[in-house]
Residue, then its C-alpha position, 0 to 999 in steps of 0.5 A: m092527698p095520696t097518689p092514686t094507685p094505677e090499675p093493673v094492666a091486663p096481660k095481652r092474650d097470647r093468640t099464638r097458642y092457637l097457631y101451634l094447636a093448628v100445627i099439631a092438627a095439621v101434622v095429624l091431618g098430613v099423616a092421614v092424607g099420606l096414608l089414605w091418598p099417597s099420590a095426593g100426599k106426595s103432590l103436597a110437598p111444595l107446601g112444606t118446601g115453600f114454608v121452609n124457604l120463607i123461613k130461610m129467607m129471613i135467616s141472613p138478615i136476622i143473623f146479620c142484625t144480631i151479630v152486628l148489634g152484639i159486637g158493636s155494643v161491646a167495648k173490647a174486641a178481645k171479649v168477642g174473640k174469647v166467646g168465639v174460641t170458647a164456643l169452637v172448643y166446646f163444639i169440637v168436644m161435644s161432636t167427639f162425644a156424639l161420635a163416640i156414643g154413636l159408635v158404641v150403640g152402632n156396634l152393639l146393635h149391628p144395624g143391617s145385619g142379616l139383610h145381605l142387600n145388593p144395590a140396584d138403583v143408586s143414581k140419586v146417591h151418586q149425584q149427591a156424592k158428587g156434590g161433596e166438597g173438600g176442606v179447602d173448598f169449604l174454607l174458601g166458600i166462607i168468603p162471599k163473592t160480593f158483600v151483598s151475595a152473602f145475603t142473597e145466596g143464603q149462606v150462614l157462614q158467609t153472612l157470619l163473616v160479613a156481620l163480624l167485619a161490620g160489627f168490628a168496624l162499628q166498634k172502631l167507629g165509636k160514637r160515630g157508629e152509634p147512628i148506624l147501630r140505632g138504624i140496625e136496631h130498627i131493621q132488626r125490629l122490622v125483620f122479626r115482625i115479618l118473621s112473626m107474620i110468616m109463622w102463621a103459615a106454619p100449619v100449611g107447611a107442616f101439613g104439606a111436608i108430613a103428607a108428602v113424606v108419609g105418602a112417599t114411604g108409607w108404613g111398609a117402608l119403615r118396617s125393615l129399617l125399624v131397628i136403625m130408626l129406633g136405635f138412632y132415636l134412643t141414642c139421640l135421647v141418651f145424648v140430649f138428656g144424659v150428656l147434654g143434661a149433665v153438662l148443662w147442670l154441671g156447667a150452668r146449674v140449669n135443668i135440661f127439662s126446664l130449658l127444653r120445655y121453654l123451647g117447646r114450640e120451637f121443637l114442634l116447629i122443627l118436628s113438623t118441618s124436619s129443619s132446625e133452620s126453621a127455628l134458628p131466628r126464634l132461638i136467637a130471640k129466646m136465648e136473649h129473652l132468657g138472659v144470655s147477652k147479645p154478643v154471646v147469642g150473636i156468636t154462639v147460635p149462628t156458629g153452632y148451626s154450622f159447627n155444633l151438629d151433634g145429631t148429624a154426627i150420631y146419624l153419620t155413625m149409625a148410617t155408615l155402620f148400617i150400610a156396611t153391615a147390610q152389604d156384608q162388608p163390616l168396617a174395622l174399628g180403626e176404619q170406622i173412626t177415620l171415615l167418621l171423623f172425615m164425615v163430621i168435618a165434612s158436615k161442618g157448614a151444613a145446617g139441619v135441613s133435610g137432605a144435608g145429612i144424606a149428601t154428607l154420608a154419600s160424599g164421605l163414602q165416595s171418598h173413603r169407601p166407594d164400594l159402599v156408596d151404593g148402599v146409601g140408596f137403602i137409607l133414602g126411604i127413612d132419611r126424612f124421618m131420621s132427619e127430624a131426630r137429627a134436627l131436634t138434637n142439633f137444636a137442643g145442642n145449640a140451645v145448651a151451648t148458648v146457655l153454657i157459654g153465656s154462663w162461662m163468660k159471666e154473660f148469663d142473667r140467672d135471676r132473669s132465667r128463673q123468672v122466664f122458666s117460672g112464667q113470670a117473664p113470658f116471651d112476647e110471641a108477637t114481636l119476638l123481641d124484648e120491648t122495654p116500654a117507656e116509663p110514663a111521666p109521673r103524674v103531678p097531683a092537682k092542687v086542692 
């Protein structure tokens, strides 16, 4: 008697598409509120801040679980070190490319020429400049005060250090460490479930963030700075599709458009919050789903968020040239290079959160050209809009880096990626994890 063919299981409906439609509607509504009722729009800023803080709350546990599981499951520690060194070398090379492109475009456009500005109110800028830290302070800051403070203070590099130590320790424990690894797997499942719940607050956060920035600046504040904004956005587009697209195709034979389309929801989330941090946990989950191994994802993504800031490098370049030219103190080429190299190094460790770029810009000018630091006040009005392009470019750069390094390390499943890009293996928006269902026990046909 032939075994009956099981009925096909209907795929689960993806209700999250309604969530992202709601995010788009919230952004449009936020723009309208900011333009029509500016004071009311500015008062809604806490909604956006609260949503980003909820996401940031989950970053440390997600990074810890991902890295510990990735390293703990690798037999040889040398493999982890090879991934880390390859990632850092790649990040340095790409940051240099971003810096060079920003310099070329900035010197061609001459942003700020003809303005002849005189700084007036720069108290906020000086406060941000004082917050800048040197290289030694930055390195010492990687070490947490206690084992637990790495999680409570929300420092990505501190969490990364603790996770690396824990992962290598579990690796040394061998079979005795397997129960701990299984426990961390369950914790990771819980953390991602909490994150998927938080994501339903995205429309509220997007509405508040957009309404606040439009209410504070209005369209009039953008007109005088339109050249640098458009120049910056175009430069970021050239970098993403020209440089990153070419490198991704040559290094991994992956189409940049396919990858960016796969990450479309994450780009929308970043656009509405001006924070690439808000999409970090989803990038980790999606890169693993795409076919990049856990160790490569666990090391490359968190490290890239601190060291692979291509958008920030372009921003610092063009903003510096704008400030110098606007105050009739243009910088010589050698002076541009030394100042901007310092800023790129100083920006390492700053994730793509709104405000990090302006603080790095102010602290860099304060240390190299104090006579120009007052001019940072002129760019404050559009920094929020430029931070969106910064965050989007940083995020795209980290996604490309993860696929590339996975391909170079032979830790990238190309067949899996083709299935994902074609829609045959959709990402599970409910759990953000690839849950492998247990195979049902074979049915024994009844005797007749």
